N, C-alpha and C positions, 0 to 999 in steps of 0.2 A: 584267385578267388576260390577256386577247389580246395586248394591246401587249408586256408583260413575255415572252410566249412568241415572239412576233416577235424581239424584241430578242435573247433566247435563241439563236434560230436563227440570226439573223445574227452574234452572236457565235462559234458554234461553226463557221459556214462560213468566217469569217476565220481562225480558229485553222486549220482544215483546209487553207485555200489556202496558208497560211505554212509548214505541215508539209510539204505537195507540193512547194511552190517550193524549200525548203531542201534536200529529198531531191533534186528535179531538178536543182539547182545543182552537185551532186557530180560531174555528168556533162558539164558545161560546160567549155570552154576558159578558166579563170580565174574569177574572182568575179562573182556576178551581184548586182548590187545590193548589199544589206548582207548576203547570203549567200556564205561561203567557197566558191570553185568547185573543179574539178578541176584537174590538171596542166596547166601552160602548154606545149602541145605544138604549138600554131599556129606557123607561121614556119620560119626554117632555123636550125638550131644552129650557132653561131660559137664556135669553140675559143680564139682569141686575145683577151686582155682588151680592153677599150673604154677608151680614153684621154680621150676627150672625151664628157662627159654632159652637154653643155648643152641637148641636145634634150628633156631630161625636164622643163625648166623649164615647157613649156607643157602637161604633161600635169596633170590636176587629181587623179588618182587612180591608183595603181600598187600591183600585189600581185606579189609573187617569192617563191618558195620556195628558199630557200639550201641544202637538203640533198638527197639522192637517197634514194629509196624503196628499202628492202631487196627483193631479188628474192624472189618467192614459194617457200617451202621453204627459205630461207636461215636458219641457226641463229646467225648472227652480228648 
């Protein structure tokens, strides 16, 4: 019975750690492992479109949001 109790505690601890990590990831700049992250705000903003995307081939993982978040209090 003691072994089952310890397995249960470890399971609950893992679930709590996953929930806390998922919540904390919302405040990071971009995704954190398998958790979606917050807004991509690091780096400089570029207005003109990028013509050469060949540098992306070296990346293993990339996430981008293609919409703007509505300002608070906006009814549209």
